[in-house]
N, C-alpha and C positions, 0 to 999 in steps of 0.2 A: 270534738273530732269532726263535726260537720264542716268546719272551715278547711280541714285537711282534705276531705273528699271533694269539696268544691274546688280547691286549689289544684288537686290532681286532675279533675275533669277539665278545668281550664287549661292546664298544661298539655293534656292530650289533645284538646281542641287546637291549641296553637301549634303543636307539633304536626298535626294532620294538615293544618292550613299551610305550613311551611314546606311540607313534603312535595316532591315533584309530582305533577299531575300525570299519572299513568292510568290509562283506562284499562282496567282488568276485565277480562271476559269470564264472568262467573258462570259456572254450570252446577246444577243441582246434583250432588253426589249421593245423598241419602236423605230420606224423610222417614221419621219414626216417632211415634208418640207426640206428635205436634211440633217436633223440632226438625227444621230443615237445615242441612249442612251443605254449603256451597264450597267449591274449590276453584282456583284460578291459577294459571301459569304466571310466574313472575319473570319478566325478561331479565336475563343475566344471572338467574339464581337456579340452583338445582332443587330448591324447595318450592312448594306450592303455598299460596295464600289460602287461608280458610276463613269461613264466616258462618256463624250459627245464627239462625233466626227463630225466635219463638215469641208468641203473643202471650203476655201475662196479664191476668186480671187483678191488678194491684196498683195502688197509687205510689208515687215516687218516694214519699217518706217511708213507706213499708219496705220497699225494695232496698233503699239505702240502709235501713236498720238491719235487714237481713245480711247485707254485704259486710257491715261492720261487726256483726256478732260472730266472731270466729268460732267460738265454742259450739254455737248452734249450727253453724254451717257444716261442721264435721258430721252431723247426723244425716245430712243429705248429699254429701259429696261422694265421689267414687272411692273405693278402697285405695287407689293409687295415691290419694291425698292424705292417707292416714298418718304418714310420718310428719307431714307439715302440721297436721292437727295436733298430734302429740306434742310437738315442739311448742306450738302456740299455747296449749293448755298448761305447759310447764312454766310459762312466764308469769 
């Protein structure tokens, strides 16, 4: 599955590189528990862009393993994700 994650990351990188360069003006909307949430107006859209920033003390292999372990991630995600977790566990 490592190749799948690498491929997805490469795809996102290429997509970001091909997107039009629009300089967003980020503003800090909330900071809590070491997580900073920023919002920015998106020209031509009624939706705002959002960005979350957190510093994690972990190496990349550990983070990738956590991301790929769907069953374990259900233990630390919000209740809103419970239906997705149930569906993943059923597979």
